[in-house]
BALUMGU-893751 format. One record per residue (C-alpha): residue in three letters; z, x, y. Coordinates in nm, 3 decimals, decimal comma. Example, Ala and Ser with C-alpha at 12.3 -4.5 7.8 and 13.67 -1.06 7.14 Angstrom:
REM BALUMGU-893751
<res: Ala Z: 0,780 X: 1,230 Y: -0,450>
<res: Ser Z: 0,714 X: 1,367 Y: -0,106>
END
This chain:
REM BALUMGU-893751
<res: Met Z: -4,345 X: -4,817 Y: 2,736>
<res: Ser Z: -4,307 X: -4,721 Y: 3,099>
<res: Thr Z: -4,008 X: -4,951 Y: 3,142>
<res: His Z: -3,831 X: -4,798 Y: 2,843>
<res: Ser Z: -3,898 X: -4,443 Y: 2,959>
<res: Ser Z: -3,776 X: -4,515 Y: 3,312>
<res: Ala Z: -3,459 X: -4,688 Y: 3,188>
<res: Ser Z: -3,357 X: -4,423 Y: 2,937>
<res: Pro Z: -3,271 X: -4,149 Y: 3,193>
<res: Glu Z: -3,048 X: -4,396 Y: 3,378>
<res: Gly Z: -2,873 X: -4,484 Y: 3,053>
<res: Arg Z: -2,823 X: -4,118 Y: 2,971>
<res: Arg Z: -2,674 X: -4,055 Y: 3,316>
<res: Arg Z: -2,431 X: -4,342 Y: 3,271>
<res: Ala Z: -2,332 X: -4,216 Y: 2,928>
<res: Arg Z: -2,273 X: -3,865 Y: 3,067>
<res: Ser Z: -2,065 X: -4,000 Y: 3,356>
<res: Ala Z: -1,858 X: -4,212 Y: 3,120>
<res: His Z: -1,806 X: -3,911 Y: 2,892>
<res: Thr Z: -1,702 X: -3,697 Y: 3,190>
<res: His Z: -1,460 X: -3,968 Y: 3,306>
<res: Arg Z: -1,301 X: -3,987 Y: 2,962>
<res: Arg Z: -1,274 X: -3,607 Y: 2,946>
<res: Asn Z: -1,112 X: -3,582 Y: 3,290>
<res: Asn Z: -0,886 X: -3,881 Y: 3,225>
<res: Pro Z: -0,816 X: -3,882 Y: 2,850>
<res: Glu Z: -0,512 X: -4,112 Y: 2,880>
<res: Ala Z: -0,702 X: -4,366 Y: 3,095>
<res: Arg Z: -0,450 X: -4,356 Y: 3,379>
<res: Met Z: -0,486 X: -4,621 Y: 3,649>
<res: Gly Z: -0,417 X: -4,591 Y: 4,020>
<res: Val Z: -0,223 X: -4,833 Y: 4,237>
<res: Leu Z: -0,533 X: -5,024 Y: 4,348>
<res: Ala Z: -0,653 X: -5,045 Y: 3,990>
<res: His Z: -0,315 X: -5,189 Y: 3,888>
<res: Leu Z: -0,334 X: -5,448 Y: 4,166>
<res: Arg Z: -0,687 X: -5,548 Y: 4,064>
<res: Glu Z: -0,575 X: -5,578 Y: 3,704>
<res: Leu Z: -0,274 X: -5,788 Y: 3,810>
<res: Arg Z: -0,497 X: -6,020 Y: 4,010>
<res: Lys Z: -0,732 X: -6,052 Y: 3,713>
<res: Arg Z: -0,448 X: -6,141 Y: 3,475>
<res: Leu Z: -0,304 X: -6,395 Y: 3,722>
<res: Ile Z: -0,643 X: -6,563 Y: 3,747>
<res: Tyr Z: -0,665 X: -6,580 Y: 3,369>
<res: Val Z: -0,316 X: -6,730 Y: 3,354>
<res: Leu Z: -0,410 X: -6,997 Y: 3,610>
<res: Ile Z: -0,726 X: -7,081 Y: 3,416>
<res: Gly Z: -0,523 X: -7,117 Y: 3,097>
<res: Leu Z: -0,262 X: -7,334 Y: 3,269>
<res: Thr Z: -0,534 X: -7,556 Y: 3,414>
<res: Gly Z: -0,686 X: -7,611 Y: 3,070>
<res: Gly Z: -0,341 X: -7,680 Y: 2,928>
<res: Ala Z: -0,273 X: -7,933 Y: 3,205>
<res: Val Z: -0,588 X: -8,124 Y: 3,108>
<res: Ala Z: -0,463 X: -8,138 Y: 2,750>
<res: Gly Z: -0,115 X: -8,235 Y: 2,871>
<res: Trp Z: -0,264 X: -8,525 Y: 3,067>
<res: Tyr Z: -0,382 X: -8,682 Y: 2,741>
<res: Leu Z: -0,057 X: -8,594 Y: 2,560>
<res: Tyr Z: 0,155 X: -8,770 Y: 2,823>
<res: Asp Z: 0,218 X: -9,094 Y: 2,631>
<res: Pro Z: 0,349 X: -8,942 Y: 2,302>
<res: Val Z: 0,553 X: -8,683 Y: 2,492>
<res: Met Z: 0,713 X: -8,949 Y: 2,713>
<res: Ala Z: 0,793 X: -9,157 Y: 2,405>
<res: Phe Z: 0,965 X: -8,856 Y: 2,252>
<res: Ile Z: 1,160 X: -8,781 Y: 2,571>
<res: Gln Z: 1,279 X: -9,143 Y: 2,605>
<res: Arg Z: 1,383 X: -9,170 Y: 2,241>
<res: Pro Z: 1,742 X: -9,052 Y: 2,306>
<res: Leu Z: 1,782 X: -9,330 Y: 2,563>
<res: His Z: 1,654 X: -9,599 Y: 2,326>
<res: Glu Z: 1,878 X: -9,477 Y: 2,043>
<res: Leu Z: 2,199 X: -9,517 Y: 2,244>
<res: Ala Z: 2,411 X: -9,786 Y: 2,084>
<res: Gly Z: 2,547 X: -10,063 Y: 2,307>
<res: Ser Z: 2,401 X: -9,932 Y: 2,632>
<res: His Z: 2,135 X: -10,063 Y: 2,865>
<res: Val Z: 1,927 X: -9,777 Y: 3,003>
<res: Asn Z: 1,606 X: -9,822 Y: 3,196>
<res: Ile Z: 1,377 X: -9,570 Y: 3,362>
<res: Asn Z: 1,249 X: -9,691 Y: 3,697>
<res: Phe Z: 0,982 X: -9,575 Y: 3,942>
<res: Gln Z: 1,086 X: -9,615 Y: 4,303>
<res: Thr Z: 0,746 X: -9,575 Y: 4,471>
<res: Ile Z: 0,390 X: -9,685 Y: 4,399>
<res: Gly Z: 0,268 X: -9,331 Y: 4,326>
<res: Ala Z: 0,579 X: -9,222 Y: 4,134>
<res: Ala Z: 0,418 X: -9,290 Y: 3,794>
<res: Phe Z: 0,115 X: -9,078 Y: 3,881>
<res: Asp Z: 0,335 X: -8,796 Y: 4,015>
<res: Leu Z: 0,541 X: -8,803 Y: 3,698>
<res: Lys Z: 0,235 X: -8,790 Y: 3,474>
<res: Phe Z: 0,099 X: -8,493 Y: 3,668>
<res: Thr Z: 0,437 X: -8,314 Y: 3,649>
<res: Val Z: 0,472 X: -8,373 Y: 3,275>
<res: Ala Z: 0,117 X: -8,245 Y: 3,222>
<res: Leu Z: 0,213 X: -7,919 Y: 3,397>
<res: Trp Z: 0,529 X: -7,885 Y: 3,186>
<res: Ile Z: 0,328 X: -7,942 Y: 2,868>
<res: Ser Z: 0,072 X: -7,687 Y: 2,985>
<res: Ala Z: 0,343 X: -7,423 Y: 3,038>
<res: Ile Z: 0,464 X: -7,474 Y: 2,679>
<res: Ile Z: 0,139 X: -7,504 Y: 2,483>
<res: Thr Z: -0,030 X: -7,217 Y: 2,672>
<res: Ser Z: 0,269 X: -6,984 Y: 2,629>
<res: Pro Z: 0,077 X: -6,765 Y: 2,378>
<res: Trp Z: -0,196 X: -6,719 Y: 2,639>
<res: Trp Z: 0,011 X: -6,622 Y: 2,942>
<res: Ile Z: 0,252 X: -6,411 Y: 2,735>
<res: Ala Z: -0,049 X: -6,225 Y: 2,593>
<res: Gln Z: -0,171 X: -6,161 Y: 2,949>
<res: Ile Z: 0,161 X: -5,993 Y: 3,026>
<res: Gly Z: 0,117 X: -5,771 Y: 2,722>
<res: Ile Z: -0,240 X: -5,683 Y: 2,819>
<res: Phe Z: -0,127 X: -5,595 Y: 3,172>
<res: Ile Z: 0,132 X: -5,341 Y: 3,056>
<res: Ala Z: -0,105 X: -5,191 Y: 2,795>
<res: Pro Z: -0,253 X: -4,924 Y: 3,031>
<res: Ala Z: 0,096 X: -4,782 Y: 3,084>
<res: Leu Z: 0,128 X: -4,711 Y: 2,713>
<res: Lys Z: -0,019 X: -4,430 Y: 2,510>
<res: Arg Z: -0,296 X: -4,490 Y: 2,263>
<res: Arg Z: -0,066 X: -4,517 Y: 1,966>
<res: Glu Z: 0,180 X: -4,732 Y: 2,158>
<res: Arg Z: -0,090 X: -4,981 Y: 2,249>
<res: Leu Z: -0,065 X: -5,108 Y: 1,895>
<res: Phe Z: 0,271 X: -5,248 Y: 1,998>
<res: Val Z: 0,103 X: -5,482 Y: 2,247>
<res: Ile Z: 0,009 X: -5,720 Y: 1,967>
<res: Thr Z: 0,365 X: -5,711 Y: 1,841>
<res: Phe Z: 0,489 X: -5,757 Y: 2,198>
<res: Gly Z: 0,281 X: -6,071 Y: 2,250>
<res: Thr Z: 0,359 X: -6,218 Y: 1,909>
<res: Ala Z: 0,732 X: -6,161 Y: 1,951>
<res: Gly Z: 0,719 X: -6,317 Y: 2,297>
<res: Val Z: 0,553 X: -6,631 Y: 2,167>
<res: Val Z: 0,801 X: -6,661 Y: 1,881>
<res: Leu Z: 1,100 X: -6,604 Y: 2,109>
<res: Phe Z: 0,982 X: -6,852 Y: 2,371>
<res: Leu Z: 0,909 X: -7,122 Y: 2,114>
<res: Ala Z: 1,244 X: -7,060 Y: 1,946>
<res: Gly Z: 1,423 X: -7,097 Y: 2,279>
<res: Ala Z: 1,225 X: -7,411 Y: 2,364>
<res: Ala Z: 1,309 X: -7,557 Y: 2,022>
<res: Ser Z: 1,678 X: -7,496 Y: 2,086>
<res: Gly Z: 1,638 X: -7,676 Y: 2,419>
<res: Val Z: 1,474 X: -7,972 Y: 2,246>
<res: Trp Z: 1,767 X: -7,979 Y: 2,004>
<res: Val Z: 2,026 X: -7,972 Y: 2,285>
<res: Ala Z: 1,862 X: -8,226 Y: 2,521>
<res: Pro Z: 1,912 X: -8,548 Y: 2,315>
<res: Arg Z: 2,276 X: -8,460 Y: 2,246>
<res: Ala Z: 2,330 X: -8,388 Y: 2,615>
<res: Val Z: 2,182 X: -8,726 Y: 2,706>
<res: Glu Z: 2,401 X: -8,902 Y: 2,450>
<res: Ile Z: 2,722 X: -8,738 Y: 2,570>
<res: Leu Z: 2,649 X: -8,778 Y: 2,941>
<res: Gln Z: 2,553 X: -9,144 Y: 2,902>
<res: Ser Z: 2,875 X: -9,211 Y: 2,713>
<res: Phe Z: 3,059 X: -9,200 Y: 3,047>
<res: Val Z: 2,875 X: -9,512 Y: 3,170>
<res: Pro Z: 3,101 X: -9,822 Y: 3,149>
<res: Ala Z: 3,025 X: -10,069 Y: 2,871>
<res: Asp Z: 2,929 X: -10,357 Y: 3,104>
<res: Ala Z: 2,717 X: -10,141 Y: 3,337>
<res: Val Z: 2,342 X: -10,086 Y: 3,339>
<res: Ser Z: 2,214 X: -9,733 Y: 3,387>
<res: Leu Z: 1,907 X: -9,713 Y: 3,608>
<res: Leu Z: 1,764 X: -9,364 Y: 3,585>
<res: Gln Z: 1,496 X: -9,227 Y: 3,811>
<res: Ala Z: 1,205 X: -9,131 Y: 3,591>
<res: Asn Z: 1,130 X: -8,809 Y: 3,777>
<res: Ser Z: 1,492 X: -8,694 Y: 3,768>
<res: Tyr Z: 1,537 X: -8,766 Y: 3,398>
<res: Val Z: 1,213 X: -8,597 Y: 3,292>
<res: Ser Z: 1,281 X: -8,296 Y: 3,517>
<res: Phe Z: 1,626 X: -8,261 Y: 3,361>
<res: Tyr Z: 1,478 X: -8,271 Y: 3,010>
<res: Met Z: 1,186 X: -8,033 Y: 3,078>
<res: Arg Z: 1,386 X: -7,783 Y: 3,281>
<res: Leu Z: 1,638 X: -7,763 Y: 3,001>
<res: Val Z: 1,366 X: -7,686 Y: 2,747>
<res: Ile Z: 1,189 X: -7,431 Y: 2,971>
<res: Ala Z: 1,517 X: -7,261 Y: 3,067>
<res: Phe Z: 1,610 X: -7,214 Y: 2,703>
<res: Gly Z: 1,264 X: -7,076 Y: 2,626>
<res: Leu Z: 1,267 X: -6,828 Y: 2,914>
<res: Ser Z: 1,619 X: -6,711 Y: 2,830>
<res: Phe Z: 1,497 X: -6,595 Y: 2,490>
<res: Leu Z: 1,231 X: -6,381 Y: 2,664>
<res: Ala Z: 1,488 X: -6,170 Y: 2,852>
<res: Pro Z: 1,529 X: -5,913 Y: 2,569>
<res: Glu Z: 1,154 X: -5,865 Y: 2,549>
<res: Leu Z: 1,146 X: -5,799 Y: 2,924>
<res: Leu Z: 1,404 X: -5,524 Y: 2,875>
<res: Val Z: 1,193 X: -5,369 Y: 2,599>
<res: Ala Z: 0,889 X: -5,381 Y: 2,828>
<res: Leu Z: 1,082 X: -5,201 Y: 3,103>
<res: Asn Z: 1,181 X: -4,937 Y: 2,848>
<res: Phe Z: 0,819 X: -4,889 Y: 2,742>
<res: Leu Z: 0,724 X: -4,846 Y: 3,107>
<res: Gly Z: 0,990 X: -4,577 Y: 3,148>
<res: Leu Z: 1,193 X: -4,777 Y: 3,400>
<res: Leu Z: 1,498 X: -4,849 Y: 3,184>
<res: Ser Z: 1,653 X: -4,632 Y: 2,915>
<res: Ala Z: 1,844 X: -4,744 Y: 2,607>
<res: Arg Z: 2,155 X: -4,562 Y: 2,731>
<res: Thr Z: 2,148 X: -4,756 Y: 3,058>
<res: Met Z: 2,104 X: -5,082 Y: 2,869>
<res: Leu Z: 2,395 X: -4,997 Y: 2,641>
<res: Lys Z: 2,619 X: -4,908 Y: 2,935>
<res: Gly Z: 2,552 X: -5,249 Y: 3,088>
<res: Trp Z: 2,648 X: -5,452 Y: 2,782>
<res: Arg Z: 2,956 X: -5,596 Y: 2,957>
<res: Trp Z: 2,748 X: -5,730 Y: 3,244>
<res: Ala Z: 2,496 X: -5,863 Y: 2,993>
<res: Thr Z: 2,773 X: -6,048 Y: 2,810>
<res: Val Z: 2,901 X: -6,203 Y: 3,132>
<res: Ala Z: 2,547 X: -6,303 Y: 3,234>
<res: Ala Z: 2,483 X: -6,458 Y: 2,891>
<res: Phe Z: 2,796 X: -6,674 Y: 2,909>
<res: Ile Z: 2,726 X: -6,775 Y: 3,270>
<res: Phe Z: 2,371 X: -6,876 Y: 3,184>
<res: Ala Z: 2,489 X: -7,065 Y: 2,875>
<res: Ala Z: 2,752 X: -7,249 Y: 3,082>
<res: Val Z: 2,499 X: -7,348 Y: 3,350>
<res: Ala Z: 2,203 X: -7,431 Y: 3,124>
<res: Asn Z: 2,403 X: -7,608 Y: 2,853>
<res: Pro Z: 2,503 X: -7,956 Y: 2,975>
<res: Leu Z: 2,717 X: -8,038 Y: 2,671>
<res: Pro Z: 3,090 X: -8,070 Y: 2,752>
<res: Ser Z: 3,188 X: -7,909 Y: 2,422>
<res: Pro Z: 3,234 X: -7,529 Y: 2,447>
<res: Trp Z: 3,090 X: -7,453 Y: 2,104>
<res: Pro Z: 2,720 X: -7,500 Y: 2,188>
<res: Met Z: 2,769 X: -7,281 Y: 2,495>
<res: Ile Z: 2,940 X: -7,009 Y: 2,288>
<res: Leu Z: 2,669 X: -7,028 Y: 2,021>
<res: Gln Z: 2,389 X: -6,994 Y: 2,276>
<res: Ala Z: 2,565 X: -6,704 Y: 2,451>
<res: Leu Z: 2,613 X: -6,523 Y: 2,118>
<res: Val Z: 2,244 X: -6,565 Y: 2,039>
<res: Leu Z: 2,147 X: -6,417 Y: 2,376>
<res: Ile Z: 2,389 X: -6,127 Y: 2,329>
<res: Gly Z: 2,246 X: -6,060 Y: 1,984>
<res: Leu Z: 1,894 X: -6,054 Y: 2,129>
<res: Tyr Z: 2,015 X: -5,813 Y: 2,399>
<res: Phe Z: 2,152 X: -5,565 Y: 2,146>
<res: Gly Z: 1,832 X: -5,605 Y: 1,945>
<res: Ala Z: 1,639 X: -5,494 Y: 2,254>
<res: Val Z: 1,873 X: -5,196 Y: 2,292>
<res: Leu Z: 1,810 X: -5,098 Y: 1,929>
<res: Ile Z: 1,432 X: -5,118 Y: 1,971>
<res: Ala Z: 1,447 X: -4,908 Y: 2,290>
<res: Trp Z: 1,671 X: -4,650 Y: 2,118>
<res: Ile Z: 1,438 X: -4,618 Y: 1,818>
<res: Arg Z: 1,137 X: -4,575 Y: 2,048>
<res: Glu Z: 1,310 X: -4,303 Y: 2,252>
<res: Lys Z: 1,410 X: -4,118 Y: 1,935>
<res: Leu Z: 1,053 X: -4,125 Y: 1,805>
<res: Leu Z: 0,920 X: -4,010 Y: 2,143>
<res: Thr Z: 1,169 X: -3,722 Y: 2,159>
<res: Arg Z: 1,079 X: -3,612 Y: 1,807>
<res: Arg Z: 0,710 X: -3,620 Y: 1,893>
<res: Gln Z: 0,767 X: -3,411 Y: 2,205>
<res: Arg Z: 0,965 X: -3,151 Y: 2,009>
<res: Arg Z: 0,683 X: -3,116 Y: 1,758>
<res: Ala Z: 0,430 X: -3,068 Y: 2,037>
<res: Ala Z: 0,649 X: -2,818 Y: 2,230>
<res: Pro Z: 0,571 X: -2,502 Y: 2,020>
<res: Thr Z: 0,197 X: -2,564 Y: 2,041>
<res: Ser Z: 0,202 X: -2,611 Y: 2,418>
<res: Ala Z: 0,424 X: -2,302 Y: 2,464>
<res: Ser Z: 0,189 X: -2,079 Y: 2,265>
<res: Thr Z: -0,115 X: -2,195 Y: 2,459>
<res: Ala Z: 0,059 X: -2,151 Y: 2,795>
<res: Thr Z: 0,167 X: -1,781 Y: 2,736>
<res: Pro Z: -0,001 X: -1,555 Y: 3,000>
<res: Pro Z: -0,204 X: -1,255 Y: 2,876>
<res: Pro Z: -0,022 X: -0,919 Y: 2,903>
<res: Ala Z: -0,317 X: -0,755 Y: 3,084>
<res: Ala Z: -0,263 X: -0,975 Y: 3,386>
<res: Ala Z: 0,094 X: -0,855 Y: 3,424>
<res: Ser Z: 0,002 X: -0,482 Y: 3,411>
<res: Ser Z: -0,303 X: -0,493 Y: 3,635>
<res: Ala Z: -0,112 X: -0,520 Y: 3,962>
<res: Pro Z: 0,095 X: -0,197 Y: 3,929>
<res: Asn Z: -0,215 X: 0,002 Y: 3,828>
<res: Phe Z: -0,398 X: -0,120 Y: 4,132>
<res: Val Z: -0,113 X: -0,016 Y: 4,357>
<res: His Z: -0,088 X: 0,327 Y: 4,193>
<res: Gln Z: -0,459 X: 0,393 Y: 4,236>
<res: Ser Z: -0,451 X: 0,302 Y: 4,600>
<res: Ser Z: -0,159 X: 0,538 Y: 4,661>
<res: Asn Z: -0,348 X: 0,829 Y: 4,498>
<res: Gln Z: -0,649 X: 0,763 Y: 4,715>
<res: Arg Z: -0,432 X: 0,779 Y: 5,024>
<res: Ala Z: -0,282 X: 1,111 Y: 4,909>
END
């Protein structure tokens, strides 16, 4: 009984302090140090998720390597072998592939951490978009990675076609796997660029008008990225990928424009209410001249 009675005042004080904090800070604004602590927390969570994914990727190494080497084995009339030049090269490759696998399978986790980090900058109603933000990011990244998986075997087939018929192609295992994985990751990250623009718009750092004015630079950047990331010699895959990126860019502009329109409409509805509450009382304006007049009569 004594323990309960001694603990209840402390609980009531904490409840009152929390209520006072919410009243003084209804929008839950965070300072710079609070943002840095939150960023550190999210980075730690991302590293923990990547570590767990790397453990899973260590056991998924054999089927993933079989899938990556399949384009080489399916080449007709060619002799292609993957070689390891040092004693520890096989171990290094397995560790690298495990990290690549971790980055892909834990993408829902670390994309969700990005959404949770930007949530304090949003209003209460806009925080509902965080779930949509994370879900769209996962879908976009996986769609881009899938397009990279589709392009990689065709790139290998076309590039290996330049090897003479009587020659044997000896590929370094680390170089070949890095080429394959970087292609997949690059395609996945490129599909996240529109979501990054939407996030900057939600944070108030980039407007839809600015994004629309820069559509020419966005088009040039999309074609440059498609030309660098796409190893196929045919121009059509590059054009198709660039058009997809441009379409995603204009989709981000549309989302930012709709959000700004809704925000402007909400502010216009709230403007009459705030103006009526901020009108000064007429007595305050007439009190000063009366005071001056009385003082002048006293002097007379």
